[in-house]
C-alpha positions as CSV (number, residue, x, y, z in Angstrom):
1,M,-66.9,-35.6,-35.4
2,K,-63.8,-36.5,-37.4
3,R,-61.8,-37.0,-34.2
4,L,-64.6,-39.2,-32.8
5,T,-64.6,-41.4,-35.8
6,V,-60.8,-41.7,-35.8
7,S,-60.9,-42.5,-32.1
8,Y,-63.5,-45.2,-32.6
9,I,-61.5,-46.8,-35.4
10,L,-58.3,-46.8,-33.3
11,C,-60.2,-48.3,-30.3
12,L,-61.6,-51.1,-32.5
13,T,-58.2,-51.7,-34.1
14,G,-56.7,-52.1,-30.6
15,I,-59.2,-54.6,-29.5
16,V,-58.8,-56.7,-32.7
17,L,-55.0,-56.5,-32.6
18,F,-55.0,-57.6,-29.0
19,A,-57.3,-60.5,-29.8
20,L,-55.1,-61.6,-32.7
21,A,-52.0,-61.4,-30.4
22,L,-53.7,-63.8,-28.0
23,V,-54.3,-66.5,-30.6
24,P,-50.7,-67.8,-30.6
25,L,-51.0,-68.2,-26.8
26,V,-53.9,-70.6,-27.3
27,S,-51.7,-72.7,-29.6
28,A,-49.0,-72.6,-27.0
29,N,-51.4,-73.8,-24.3
30,E,-52.5,-76.7,-26.6
31,Q,-48.9,-77.7,-27.1
32,F,-48.3,-77.5,-23.3
33,A,-51.4,-79.7,-22.7
34,R,-50.1,-82.3,-25.1
35,I,-46.7,-82.3,-23.3
36,I,-48.4,-82.8,-19.9
37,E,-50.5,-85.7,-21.4
38,S,-47.5,-87.4,-22.9
39,A,-45.2,-86.9,-19.9
40,A,-42.2,-86.5,-22.2
41,S,-38.8,-85.9,-20.7
42,E,-37.8,-83.4,-23.4
43,W,-40.2,-80.9,-24.8
44,T,-40.5,-77.6,-26.7
45,I,-43.2,-75.1,-27.2
46,S,-43.2,-72.7,-30.2
47,I,-45.0,-69.4,-30.2
48,N,-45.6,-67.4,-33.4
49,M,-44.6,-63.9,-32.5
50,L,-45.8,-62.5,-35.8
51,F,-49.2,-61.6,-34.4
52,W,-47.5,-59.4,-31.7
53,I,-45.8,-57.1,-34.2
54,P,-48.9,-55.2,-35.3
55,L,-49.9,-54.8,-31.7
56,L,-46.5,-53.4,-30.8
57,I,-46.7,-51.0,-33.7
58,Y,-50.2,-49.9,-32.6
59,S,-48.9,-49.5,-29.1
60,V,-46.2,-47.1,-30.3
61,V,-48.7,-45.1,-32.3
62,V,-51.1,-44.8,-29.3
63,T,-48.2,-43.8,-27.0
64,C,-47.2,-41.1,-29.5
65,L,-50.8,-39.8,-29.5
66,L,-50.8,-39.9,-25.7
67,F,-47.7,-37.7,-25.4
68,K,-48.9,-35.4,-28.2
69,N,-52.2,-34.9,-26.4
70,K,-50.4,-34.6,-23.0
71,K,-48.5,-31.6,-24.3
72,K,-51.7,-29.9,-25.4
73,E,-53.8,-30.7,-22.3
74,R,-53.0,-31.9,-18.8
75,L,-54.2,-35.5,-18.9
76,S,-53.5,-38.4,-16.6
77,F,-51.3,-41.1,-17.9
78,W,-54.0,-43.7,-17.1
79,L,-56.7,-41.8,-19.2
80,Y,-56.9,-43.5,-22.5
81,P,-55.9,-40.9,-25.0
82,L,-58.6,-41.8,-27.6
83,I,-61.5,-41.0,-25.3
84,L,-62.6,-37.4,-25.5
85,P,-61.7,-35.4,-22.4
86,S,-64.5,-33.4,-20.6
87,A,-63.5,-29.8,-20.8
88,D,-66.8,-28.2,-19.6
89,E,-70.0,-29.2,-18.0
90,R,-71.8,-30.0,-21.3
91,E,-69.0,-32.4,-22.4
92,T,-69.0,-34.0,-18.9
93,A,-72.8,-34.6,-19.2
94,I,-72.4,-36.0,-22.7
95,N,-69.5,-38.3,-21.6
96,A,-71.6,-39.4,-18.5
97,A,-74.6,-40.3,-20.6
98,A,-72.4,-42.4,-23.0
99,C,-70.6,-44.1,-20.1
100,R,-74.0,-44.9,-18.4
101,R,-75.3,-46.5,-21.6
102,A,-72.0,-48.5,-22.1
103,F,-72.2,-49.7,-18.5
104,A,-75.8,-50.7,-19.0
105,V,-74.9,-52.7,-22.1
106,L,-72.3,-54.6,-20.0
107,W,-75.1,-56.1,-18.0
108,L,-76.6,-57.4,-21.2
109,I,-73.6,-58.6,-23.1
110,A,-71.8,-60.4,-20.2
111,P,-74.6,-63.0,-19.8
112,V,-74.9,-63.4,-23.6
113,C,-71.1,-64.0,-23.7
114,A,-71.4,-66.5,-20.8
115,G,-74.1,-68.3,-22.7
116,L,-72.1,-68.4,-25.9
117,M,-69.2,-69.9,-23.9
118,C,-71.5,-73.0,-23.4
119,F,-71.0,-73.7,-27.1
120,Y,-67.2,-73.8,-26.8
121,P,-67.0,-77.7,-26.7
122,L,-68.7,-77.7,-30.2
123,F,-66.0,-75.4,-31.6
124,D,-63.0,-76.7,-29.7
125,D,-61.5,-78.7,-32.5
126,Y,-62.2,-76.3,-35.3
127,F,-61.9,-72.9,-33.7
128,P,-59.7,-73.0,-30.6
129,A,-59.6,-69.2,-30.3
130,Y,-63.4,-69.1,-29.7
131,P,-63.1,-68.0,-26.1
132,I,-60.9,-65.1,-27.1
133,L,-63.5,-64.0,-29.6
134,I,-66.3,-64.2,-27.1
135,I,-64.4,-62.4,-24.3
136,M,-63.3,-59.6,-26.8
137,L,-67.0,-59.1,-27.7
138,I,-67.5,-57.4,-24.4
139,P,-65.2,-54.4,-24.9
140,L,-66.1,-54.4,-28.6
141,V,-69.8,-53.9,-27.8
142,Q,-69.1,-51.4,-25.0
143,I,-66.8,-49.2,-27.2
144,S,-69.4,-49.4,-30.0
145,V,-72.2,-48.3,-27.7
146,Y,-70.1,-45.6,-26.1
147,F,-69.2,-44.0,-29.5
148,S,-72.6,-44.5,-31.0
149,V,-74.2,-42.6,-28.1
150,L,-71.6,-39.9,-28.4
151,R,-72.2,-39.6,-32.1
152,K,-75.9,-39.5,-31.7
153,I,-75.7,-36.7,-29.0
154,Y,-73.3,-34.6,-31.1
155,Q,-75.5,-35.0,-34.2
156,N,-78.6,-33.9,-32.2
157,D,-76.6,-30.9,-30.9
158,E,-75.5,-30.0,-34.4
159,S,-79.0,-30.3,-35.8
160,R,-80.3,-28.0,-33.0
161,D,-77.6,-25.4,-33.8
162,L,-78.6,-25.4,-37.4
163,Q,-82.3,-24.6,-36.5
């Protein structure tokens, strides 16, 4: 259960750090739009790279976890190291149930996010990173559902073992 909680926190941290790293790109796009509108002969665009530093540190930590886990078990490089591997049929069934639920939630959250994007013109001047927030809600909700289903199944299994 502890590994599951740590994995969930690391997944959420990755999503949040990625969203924060995208915010300076929105600012750069706004600067580029002003350059195109003004048709200036000389121009510059500045990008604040400070938001990328935590994401790079996080990436190094996750890469270290990947290689640490890869020494213990034979995992594919493309398998995200924070998701629990399926060692036996029971874990495969648990993982399949959590994946099914996370996939079903995708069909609910995608239209909600599309509807929320309709409000972007209202927040354009005050919160230009609004589309990033809305788009990052999709994996945030999927990861939350995946881990909540895993936690619920494991808690039910533990309560059955105690009886």
